[in-house]
N, CA, C and O atoms as a GROMACS GRO file, in nm:
protein
  408
    1MET      N    1  28.994   5.875  -0.028
    1MET     CA    2  28.978   5.972   0.080
    1MET      C    3  29.057   5.884   0.175
    1MET      O    4  29.088   5.765   0.171
    2LYS      N    5  29.082   5.990   0.266
    2LYS     CA    6  29.169   5.978   0.384
    2LYS      C    7  29.097   6.024   0.528
    2LYS      O    8  29.057   6.139   0.548
    3ILE      N    9  29.090   5.934   0.607
    3ILE     CA   10  28.994   5.946   0.727
    3ILE      C   11  29.082   5.921   0.849
    3ILE      O   12  29.140   5.818   0.885
    4ASN      N   13  29.076   6.055   0.910
    4ASN     CA   14  29.147   6.060   1.049
    4ASN      C   15  29.038   6.004   1.164
    4ASN      O   16  28.956   6.078   1.218
    5LEU      N   17  29.051   5.878   1.190
    5LEU     CA   18  28.955   5.833   1.310
    5LEU      C   19  28.916   5.897   1.460
    5LEU      O   20  28.811   5.897   1.524
    6SER      N   21  29.009   5.934   1.477
    6SER     CA   22  29.026   6.054   1.615
    6SER      C   23  28.924   6.197   1.585
    6SER      O   24  28.828   6.240   1.650
    7THR      N   25  28.987   6.245   1.463
    7THR     CA   26  28.960   6.392   1.449
    7THR      C   27  28.824   6.378   1.352
    7THR      O   28  28.763   6.484   1.338
    8ASN      N   29  28.776   6.276   1.292
    8ASN     CA   30  28.666   6.301   1.210
    8ASN      C   31  28.516   6.295   1.274
    8ASN      O   32  28.419   6.315   1.201
    9ILE      N   33  28.505   6.274   1.378
    9ILE     CA   34  28.391   6.262   1.446
    9ILE      C   35  28.392   6.350   1.582
    9ILE      O   36  28.506   6.342   1.628
   10GLN      N   37  28.322   6.421   1.655
   10GLN     CA   38  28.311   6.509   1.760
   10GLN      C   39  28.231   6.417   1.888
   10GLN      O   40  28.146   6.331   1.866
   11PHE      N   41  28.276   6.455   2.013
   11PHE     CA   42  28.189   6.438   2.118
   11PHE      C   43  28.070   6.516   2.171
   11PHE      O   44  28.100   6.630   2.206
   12GLN      N   45  27.938   6.481   2.187
   12GLN     CA   46  27.867   6.563   2.212
   12GLN      C   47  27.796   6.547   2.347
   12GLN      O   48  27.747   6.436   2.368
   13LYS      N   49  27.782   6.634   2.436
   13LYS     CA   50  27.725   6.591   2.550
   13LYS      C   51  27.610   6.497   2.588
   13LYS      O   52  27.496   6.534   2.558
   14ASP      N   53  27.626   6.391   2.643
   14ASP     CA   54  27.514   6.291   2.702
   14ASP      C   55  27.462   6.260   2.573
   14ASP      O   56  27.341   6.276   2.555
   15SER      N   57  27.537   6.214   2.476
   15SER     CA   58  27.503   6.203   2.324
   15SER      C   59  27.565   6.057   2.270
   15SER      O   60  27.653   5.995   2.330
   16ILE      N   61  27.513   6.023   2.169
   16ILE     CA   62  27.598   5.932   2.084
   16ILE      C   63  27.586   5.996   1.955
   16ILE      O   64  27.479   6.031   1.907
   17VAL      N   65  27.683   6.009   1.907
   17VAL     CA   66  27.694   6.094   1.755
   17VAL      C   67  27.761   5.971   1.631
   17VAL      O   68  27.869   5.913   1.636
   18SER      N   69  27.667   5.963   1.541
   18SER     CA   70  27.736   5.859   1.458
   18SER      C   71  27.757   5.940   1.296
   18SER      O   72  27.677   6.018   1.244
   19LYS      N   73  27.859   5.903   1.252
   19LYS     CA   74  27.892   5.945   1.087
   19LYS      C   75  27.898   5.800   1.023
   19LYS      O   76  27.950   5.699   1.071
   20THR      N   77  27.831   5.814   0.904
   20THR     CA   78  27.846   5.699   0.796
   20THR      C   79  27.980   5.746   0.718
   20THR      O   80  28.024   5.852   0.674
   21ILE      N   81  28.023   5.615   0.723
   21ILE     CA   82  28.190   5.659   0.631
   21ILE      C   83  28.154   5.584   0.490
   21ILE      O   84  28.178   5.638   0.383
   22LEU      N   85  28.092   5.452   0.500
   22LEU     CA   86  28.091   5.381   0.375
   22LEU      C   87  27.979   5.341   0.404
   22LEU      O   88  27.944   5.307   0.517
   23LYS      N   89  27.879   5.342   0.262
   23LYS     CA   90  27.764   5.215   0.252
   23LYS      C   91  27.750   5.178   0.124
   23LYS      O   92  27.752   5.266   0.038
   24ASN      N   93  27.737   5.072   0.097
   24ASN     CA   94  27.674   4.982   0.002
   24ASN      C   95  27.641   4.842  -0.008
   24ASN      O   96  27.648   4.771   0.092
   25GLU      N   97  27.606   4.798  -0.116
   25GLU     CA   98  27.559   4.666  -0.075
   25GLU      C   99  27.640   4.538   0.007
   25GLU      O  100  27.581   4.436   0.043
   26GLY      N  101  27.767   4.559   0.028
   26GLY     CA  102  27.868   4.476   0.053
   26GLY      C  103  27.856   4.510   0.238
   26GLY      O  104  27.882   4.419   0.316
   27GLY      N  105  27.819   4.637   0.283
   27GLY     CA  106  27.850   4.628   0.409
   27GLY      C  107  27.842   4.817   0.436
   27GLY      O  108  27.823   4.902   0.349
   28ASN      N  109  27.858   4.835   0.558
   28ASN     CA  110  27.884   4.971   0.593
   28ASN      C  111  27.977   5.009   0.712
   28ASN      O  112  27.980   4.947   0.819
   29VAL      N  113  28.063   5.132   0.679
   29VAL     CA  114  28.165   5.163   0.779
   29VAL      C  115  28.090   5.309   0.853
   29VAL      O  116  28.042   5.402   0.788
   30THR      N  117  28.096   5.297   1.002
   30THR     CA  118  28.032   5.404   1.072
   30THR      C  119  28.131   5.442   1.186
   30THR      O  120  28.205   5.362   1.244
   31LEU      N  121  28.121   5.577   1.209
   31LEU     CA  122  28.218   5.626   1.329
   31LEU      C  123  28.104   5.689   1.425
   31LEU      O  124  28.026   5.781   1.396
   32PHE      N  125  28.111   5.620   1.543
   32PHE     CA  126  28.074   5.633   1.657
   32PHE      C  127  28.142   5.742   1.777
   32PHE      O  128  28.255   5.717   1.820
   33ALA      N  129  28.072   5.855   1.824
   33ALA     CA  130  28.140   5.922   1.944
   33ALA      C  131  28.036   5.902   2.072
   33ALA      O  132  27.934   5.970   2.078
   34PHE      N  133  28.066   5.812   2.163
   34PHE     CA  134  27.969   5.785   2.299
   34PHE      C  135  27.995   5.915   2.395
   34PHE      O  136  28.118   5.911   2.393
   35ASP      N  137  27.967   6.012   2.466
   35ASP     CA  138  27.976   6.053   2.566
   35ASP      C  139  27.988   5.923   2.681
   35ASP      O  140  27.944   5.808   2.673
   36LYS      N  141  28.050   5.979   2.769
   36LYS     CA  142  28.065   5.889   2.906
   36LYS      C  143  27.919   5.869   2.919
   36LYS      O  144  27.830   5.947   2.884
   37GLY      N  145  27.904   5.715   2.993
   37GLY     CA  146  27.769   5.685   3.024
   37GLY      C  147  27.660   5.646   2.931
   37GLY      O  148  27.560   5.587   2.971
   38GLN      N  149  27.683   5.685   2.785
   38GLN     CA  150  27.594   5.624   2.684
   38GLN      C  151  27.622   5.489   2.648
   38GLN      O  152  27.730   5.430   2.640
   39ALA      N  153  27.500   5.449   2.625
   39ALA     CA  154  27.482   5.348   2.558
   39ALA      C  155  27.403   5.243   2.415
   39ALA      O  156  27.332   5.315   2.345
   40LEU      N  157  27.406   5.135   2.380
   40LEU     CA  158  27.312   5.093   2.312
   40LEU      C  159  27.299   4.978   2.358
   40LEU      O  160  27.388   4.895   2.377
   41SER      N  161  27.138   4.968   2.387
   41SER     CA  162  27.080   4.855   2.458
   41SER      C  163  27.110   4.701   2.361
   41SER      O  164  27.156   4.682   2.248
   42GLU      N  165  27.067   4.630   2.446
   42GLU     CA  166  27.118   4.497   2.357
   42GLU      C  167  27.025   4.480   2.243
   42GLU      O  168  26.912   4.528   2.243
   43HIS      N  169  27.076   4.408   2.142
   43HIS     CA  170  26.999   4.388   2.022
   43HIS      C  171  27.086   4.294   1.930
   43HIS      O  172  27.202   4.258   1.952
   44THR      N  173  27.026   4.269   1.846
   44THR     CA  174  27.082   4.173   1.743
   44THR      C  175  27.098   4.186   1.581
   44THR      O  176  26.987   4.209   1.533
   45ALA      N  177  27.176   4.180   1.504
   45ALA     CA  178  27.180   4.207   1.400
   45ALA      C  179  27.211   4.125   1.296
   45ALA      O  180  27.313   4.063   1.326
   46PRO      N  181  27.161   4.088   1.163
   46PRO     CA  182  27.143   4.004   1.068
   46PRO      C  183  27.290   3.976   1.010
   46PRO      O  184  27.310   3.868   0.954
   47PHE      N  185  27.377   4.056   1.019
   47PHE     CA  186  27.549   4.038   0.980
   47PHE      C  187  27.620   4.026   1.070
   47PHE      O  188  27.568   4.047   1.180
   48ASP      N  189  27.741   3.995   1.067
   48ASP     CA  190  27.876   3.991   1.120
   48ASP      C  191  27.933   4.160   1.128
   48ASP      O  192  27.932   4.234   1.030
   49ALA      N  193  27.978   4.198   1.252
   49ALA     CA  194  28.021   4.319   1.264
   49ALA      C  195  28.149   4.305   1.319
   49ALA      O  196  28.175   4.211   1.395
   50LEU      N  197  28.255   4.413   1.278
   50LEU     CA  198  28.354   4.421   1.339
   50LEU      C  199  28.345   4.565   1.429
   50LEU      O  200  28.281   4.660   1.385
   51PHE      N  201  28.424   4.574   1.577
   51PHE     CA  202  28.379   4.676   1.645
   51PHE      C  203  28.529   4.717   1.691
   51PHE      O  204  28.596   4.654   1.773
   52PHE      N  205  28.561   4.809   1.636
   52PHE     CA  206  28.704   4.858   1.696
   52PHE      C  207  28.707   4.991   1.767
   52PHE      O  208  28.653   5.087   1.711
   53CYS      N  209  28.756   5.005   1.869
   53CYS     CA  210  28.728   5.102   1.944
   53CYS      C  211  28.893   5.196   1.920
   53CYS      O  212  29.008   5.160   1.943
   54VAL      N  213  28.840   5.321   1.868
   54VAL     CA  214  28.933   5.424   1.832
   54VAL      C  215  28.986   5.506   1.965
   54VAL      O  216  29.091   5.571   1.958
   55GLU      N  217  28.923   5.500   2.065
   55GLU     CA  218  28.991   5.546   2.176
   55GLU      C  219  28.882   5.535   2.306
   55GLU      O  220  28.765   5.503   2.285
   56GLY      N  221  28.917   5.556   2.401
   56GLY     CA  222  28.829   5.538   2.525
   56GLY      C  223  28.854   5.387   2.578
   56GLY      O  224  28.962   5.329   2.587
   57ASN      N  225  28.723   5.339   2.611
   57ASN     CA  226  28.703   5.217   2.671
   57ASN      C  227  28.559   5.182   2.709
   57ASN      O  228  28.485   5.244   2.786
   58PHE      N  229  28.530   5.059   2.630
   58PHE     CA  230  28.373   5.042   2.638
   58PHE      C  231  28.382   4.891   2.703
   58PHE      O  232  28.476   4.811   2.713
   59ASN      N  233  28.239   4.886   2.744
   59ASN     CA  234  28.197   4.764   2.785
   59ASN      C  235  28.075   4.700   2.712
   59ASN      O  236  27.957   4.732   2.708
   60VAL      N  237  28.152   4.591   2.652
   60VAL     CA  238  28.067   4.534   2.547
   60VAL      C  239  28.063   4.397   2.573
   60VAL      O  240  28.157   4.320   2.593
   61SER      N  241  27.865   4.360   2.567
   61SER     CA  242  27.838   4.209   2.593
   61SER      C  243  27.804   4.126   2.463
   61SER      O  244  27.739   4.181   2.374
   62ILE      N  245  27.844   4.004   2.452
   62ILE     CA  246  27.796   3.957   2.328
   62ILE      C  247  27.753   3.821   2.393
   62ILE      O  248  27.834   3.735   2.427
   63GLY      N  249  27.607   3.808   2.407
   63GLY     CA  250  27.527   3.705   2.489
   63GLY      C  251  27.565   3.681   2.640
   63GLY      O  252  27.518   3.770   2.712
   64GLU      N  253  27.633   3.593   2.703
   64GLU     CA  254  27.639   3.637   2.835
   64GLU      C  255  27.760   3.665   2.858
   64GLU      O  256  27.800   3.668   2.974
   65ASP      N  257  27.829   3.686   2.769
   65ASP     CA  258  27.996   3.703   2.777
   65ASP      C  259  28.028   3.878   2.780
   65ASP      O  260  27.993   3.948   2.684
   66LYS      N  261  28.089   3.930   2.889
   66LYS     CA  262  28.112   4.054   2.911
   66LYS      C  263  28.277   4.099   2.843
   66LYS      O  264  28.374   4.026   2.865
   67HIS      N  265  28.288   4.200   2.776
   67HIS     CA  266  28.445   4.236   2.772
   67HIS      C  267  28.478   4.375   2.780
   67HIS      O  268  28.394   4.452   2.734
   68SER      N  269  28.570   4.417   2.824
   68SER     CA  270  28.615   4.562   2.822
   68SER      C  271  28.699   4.573   2.674
   68SER      O  272  28.765   4.479   2.631
   69VAL      N  273  28.687   4.672   2.622
   69VAL     CA  274  28.741   4.709   2.466
   69VAL      C  275  28.794   4.829   2.504
   69VAL      O  276  28.729   4.927   2.539
   70VAL      N  277  28.911   4.820   2.498
   70VAL     CA  278  29.011   4.990   2.497
   70VAL      C  279  29.052   5.005   2.332
   70VAL      O  280  29.024   4.931   2.238
   71SER      N  281  29.138   5.142   2.336
   71SER     CA  282  29.179   5.191   2.221
   71SER      C  283  29.278   5.080   2.182
   71SER      O  284  29.348   5.016   2.259
   72ASN      N  285  29.268   5.068   2.026
   72ASN     CA  286  29.325   4.996   1.942
   72ASN      C  287  29.296   4.859   1.959
   72ASN      O  288  29.385   4.776   1.939
   73GLU      N  289  29.174   4.823   1.995
   73GLU     CA  290  29.120   4.683   1.989
   73GLU      C  291  29.013   4.678   1.920
   73GLU      O  292  28.944   4.772   1.879
   74LEU      N  293  28.994   4.530   1.904
   74LEU     CA  294  28.902   4.528   1.774
   74LEU      C  295  28.824   4.368   1.844
   74LEU      O  296  28.880   4.268   1.887
   75ILE      N  297  28.673   4.402   1.831
   75ILE     CA  298  28.564   4.279   1.876
   75ILE      C  299  28.497   4.206   1.774
   75ILE      O  300  28.443   4.280   1.692
   76ILE      N  301  28.488   4.121   1.759
   76ILE     CA  302  28.356   4.066   1.657
   76ILE      C  303  28.240   4.059   1.744
   76ILE      O  304  28.241   4.023   1.862
   77LEU      N  305  28.126   4.102   1.668
   77LEU     CA  306  27.990   4.091   1.677
   77LEU      C  307  27.951   4.001   1.602
   77LEU      O  308  27.956   4.024   1.481
   78PRO      N  309  27.905   3.885   1.642
   78PRO     CA  310  27.853   3.760   1.541
   78PRO      C  311  27.712   3.779   1.522
   78PRO      O  312  27.640   3.815   1.616
   79ALA      N  313  27.664   3.756   1.398
   79ALA     CA  314  27.568   3.758   1.348
   79ALA      C  315  27.451   3.702   1.418
   79ALA      O  316  27.456   3.581   1.445
   80SER      N  317  27.330   3.779   1.458
   80SER     CA  318  27.195   3.727   1.551
   80SER      C  319  27.209   3.669   1.674
   80SER      O  320  27.126   3.596   1.726
   81ILE      N  321  27.380   3.723   1.748
   81ILE     CA  322  27.393   3.710   1.874
   81ILE      C  323  27.389   3.824   1.944
   81ILE      O  324  27.465   3.919   1.925
   82PRO      N  325  27.269   3.818   2.058
   82PRO     CA  326  27.228   3.975   2.117
   82PRO      C  327  27.366   4.032   2.182
   82PRO      O  328  27.446   3.969   2.252
   83HIS      N  329  27.371   4.143   2.149
   83HIS     CA  330  27.501   4.242   2.217
   83HIS      C  331  27.463   4.371   2.226
   83HIS      O  332  27.376   4.424   2.156
   84ALA      N  333  27.557   4.445   2.350
   84ALA     CA  334  27.479   4.602   2.381
   84ALA      C  335  27.616   4.648   2.422
   84ALA      O  336  27.693   4.566   2.474
   85VAL      N  337  27.655   4.781   2.402
   85VAL     CA  338  27.794   4.845   2.409
   85VAL      C  339  27.724   4.966   2.517
   85VAL      O  340  27.613   5.018   2.530
   86TYR      N  341  27.881   4.977   2.594
   86TYR     CA  342  27.830   5.083   2.712
   86TYR      C  343  27.966   5.100   2.730
   86TYR      O  344  28.060   5.021   2.743
   87ALA      N  345  27.951   5.305   2.725
   87ALA     CA  346  28.079   5.378   2.728
   87ALA      C  347  28.139   5.407   2.873
   87ALA      O  348  28.085   5.490   2.946
   88ALA      N  349  28.246   5.338   2.911
   88ALA     CA  350  28.243   5.375   3.058
   88ALA      C  351  28.371   5.505   3.031
   88ALA      O  352  28.427   5.540   3.135
   89ALA      N  353  28.412   5.564   2.919
   89ALA     CA  354  28.471   5.676   2.936
   89ALA      C  355  28.391   5.729   2.792
   89ALA      O  356  28.334   5.670   2.701
   90ALA      N  357  28.420   5.880   2.824
   90ALA     CA  358  28.400   5.904   2.673
   90ALA      C  359  28.461   5.859   2.551
   90ALA      O  360  28.574   5.908   2.548
   91SER      N  361  28.438   5.780   2.436
   91SER     CA  362  28.485   5.705   2.355
   91SER      C  363  28.440   5.676   2.220
   91SER      O  364  28.326   5.632   2.203
   92LYS      N  365  28.521   5.697   2.122
   92LYS     CA  366  28.500   5.648   1.998
   92LYS      C  367  28.519   5.531   1.920
   92LYS      O  368  28.621   5.467   1.947
   93CYS      N  369  28.440   5.484   1.822
   93CYS     CA  370  28.456   5.345   1.789
   93CYS      C  371  28.418   5.368   1.650
   93CYS      O  372  28.344   5.461   1.616
   94MET      N  373  28.473   5.279   1.565
   94MET     CA  374  28.437   5.247   1.438
   94MET      C  375  28.339   5.083   1.420
   94MET      O  376  28.373   4.974   1.466
   95LEU      N  377  28.246   5.106   1.359
   95LEU     CA  378  28.180   4.960   1.337
   95LEU      C  379  28.182   4.921   1.211
   95LEU      O  380  28.163   5.011   1.129
   96THR      N  381  28.199   4.805   1.166
   96THR     CA  382  28.233   4.785   1.007
   96THR      C  383  28.095   4.648   1.043
   96THR      O  384  28.093   4.555   1.124
   97MET      N  385  28.019   4.684   0.962
   97MET     CA  386  27.899   4.551   0.895
   97MET      C  387  27.923   4.529   0.779
   97MET      O  388  27.926   4.601   0.679
   98ILE      N  389  27.951   4.353   0.810
   98ILE     CA  390  27.971   4.296   0.667
   98ILE      C  391  27.845   4.210   0.624
   98ILE      O  392  27.834   4.100   0.676
   99ARG      N  393  27.761   4.247   0.542
   99ARG     CA  394  27.673   4.191   0.466
   99ARG      C  395  27.706   4.064   0.357
   99ARG      O  396  27.768   4.073   0.251
  100VAL      N  397  27.652   3.958   0.409
  100VAL     CA  398  27.651   3.822   0.308
  100VAL      C  399  27.534   3.805   0.260
  100VAL      O  400  27.426   3.801   0.318
  101HIS      N  401  27.576   3.788   0.086
  101HIS     CA  402  27.479   3.794   0.051
  101HIS      C  403  27.449   3.630  -0.015
  101HIS      O  404  27.551   3.568  -0.042
  102SER      N  405  27.349   3.578  -0.034
  102SER     CA  406  27.321   3.442  -0.062
  102SER      C  407  27.265   3.416  -0.244
  102SER      O  408  27.237   3.302  -0.284
   0.00000   0.00000   0.00000
């Protein structure tokens, strides 16, 4: 399956849109389109995640650290560390959650 990350998901006014691309026991890959000013409040996840900015500009907090993540940049969201995401502009991202089995 071939996927264009920019065109596979569309913005909706005052919303966050998500689309699951892949989900299995090893993890999942999800595309998101955030309208400007939309945010995911601080939360934790039990697994590491890769946050890739497809287009736009996100402000990402990880613990006490603040980061600006722009088009074609990637940041790692470590497991069990509080993080939050804010769209400084209409922006798209791909989140890859990696599940570790013990």
